[in-house]
N, C-alpha and C positions, 0 to 999 in steps of 0.2 A: 318628489319623485320625477315625473316627466310625462309629456303627452303620449309618447309611445307605450310607456308602461301602463298608463291609464287605458289606452286603446286595447292593449292585450288583455287587461283585466275585464273589460267590457265584452270582448269576444269570448273569454272563458266563461263569464257569467251568463252569456246568451247560449252556452252549450255548444260553441263552435271550437273545433280541434285547434290547438296551438301547441307549439313546443314548450318544454319547461323553460321558465325564465325567472330572473331575479333582478332587482335593482340594487346596485352597489355603489359605495361612495368612497372607499378607502383602499389602500394597497393591501392591508391585511385581509379585507374581505375578498379581494381579487385572488390573492394567494390561496386562501381557503377554498374558493370556488374551483381554482385550477387543480387542487389536490383531489377533488371529488369528480371533476370532469376533464377529461384529457384532450378534448377537442370542442371548441366553442366559439361563438362570436361575441364581440363587444361593440355595442352601438352607443354613441353619446346620446343623451336624452335630456330634455328640459321642457318647460311649459310654453315658451315662446320661441319663435324662429328656429323651429326644430327640424326643418327640412334640410337634407344634404349635410347633416352633421357627420363627423368622422366615424368610420366603421373599421373594425379590425377583426381578424380571425387568429385563433391560437390553436396550434397542434403540438402537443407535447414533444413528439419525436423530432421536431425541427428545431428545438431549442436546447441548449445546455442550461444548467441551473443558473449560471451567471448571466447568459443571454436573456433568459426569462425574466430575471430580476430587472434588468435594464429596460426591457421591452414594457413590462408592466409599470415601472416607475415613470417612463415616458408617457404612457397612456393615462395614468392617474394624474400626472401634472397637466397634461393637455385638457382633461375633463375639468379640473379645477379652474384653469385659466379661462375656459369657456362657460363656467358656471353650469356644468352638466353633471348628472349622475351617469353611471355606466350600466346599461341595460345588457345583461349577459343572457344568452340562450344556448342550450345544448343542441340546437338544430343543425349546426354546422357539421357535426359528426356524420349526419345522414346524407350529406351531399353526394357521396358515392353511390347511393341507391335512388337518386332523383330520376324521374322520367322526364319531368319538365317543370320549370317555373312558368307562371302565367299571371296575366292581368285580364280580368273580364268585367264587362259592364253590361247589365241587362236592363233595357228600358221598360217603361210601363206597358208598352204594346208587345212585349216579349221579343222584340228585336234585340240583338246582342252583338258585341264585338269582343273577340277573344284573341289576345296576343300571347304567344308562348315561345319558349326557347328551351332546347334540350341539352345545352351545354351544362355540365355538372358543376355549377357555381352557385354562390348565394344569390338570391333573387335581386339583391342590390346591384349585382354585376351582370344581370341578364342582358342589358342593353349594350354591353361591350362586344356582343356576338350577334350574328344574324338571327333575327326573330321571324316568325311566321304569324300571319293574321288570318282568322276566319271570321266572317260575319254573315248574318242572315236573321231568320226568325226560328224560334224554337220548335215551330210546327213543321219546318222543312226537313227533308232528308239531307244528311251531311254532304253527300256528294253533289247536291244542287246549290250549296252555299258558295259565297264569294271567298276566294282565297288570294293571299299575297304571299309569295315565297314558300309555298307549301313544301317544296322539295328541300328546303334548308333544314327543316327539323322534322324528323321522322316519328310521328305518332300514329297509333292505330285508330281506326274509327271508334273502337270500344273505349279507348282512353280519352278521346274527345268527348264521347257521350258521358263518360264518368264525370269529367270536369263539368259539363253542362248540367247534368243531373244534380251534382253537388251544389252548384251555384244556385240552382232553383230551390234546393232543399233548405238553404239557410235563409231564404225568403228576404233577400236584400235586393231591391231594385233601385235603379237610378243613382247607384253609387258604384265607385270603382273598387273591386276586390282583388287583393293580391294573395296568391297562394302557391303551393308546390304540391305536385303529384309525385308520389314515391312508388317504388316497386312493391313495397310491403307496408303494413300499418306501423305508424310511428306517432309520436306526440302524446299529450295527456290522455287523450281518448282512444289511442291505438287505432287510428284510421289512416287510409292511404293518402288523404289530402290534409294539408295543414294550412291554415289561414295566417297570413302575416299582418294584414291591414285592411281596413275598410274606410275609404274616404267618402 
């Protein structure tokens, strides 16, 4: 399968909300998935050297049938050449209702750093746009915390508190957690925050 697939399985088993996902290895499987899902992402996945592997998105309305076939053939060939499986997720369809992508780390002493971006793109692309950073301790009031580029990404205090409360609720300290906050519940557990990765 692959490291990312295993990671999502662990998140799911731990009761953490993720988008629906599958690991595919053939053109036929990819075509079948596209018939059931009109908008999704495709991430190459393998057990070693798995960082920064190719990542694609698919939106049915932007492809003719012939274009889709060529696009998928190219992706499948690329995955085979890199000895990868294709990890597909239906999360891409929800980009339009994103509030922000974020990366957060909470230390053992409850200090934290949260970086986020409100551009409606896959988290993988968040750093292509200006991000904002807030840091402090969870016992502080948000207005007293340290900010970088606060004006670049407009989130309410309630939304920031929602992310911090969620990060505490999953009980993961001294690890980097990647997630997305949405306007309404999504994912397998129908919650407003979906987790992509814990490093």
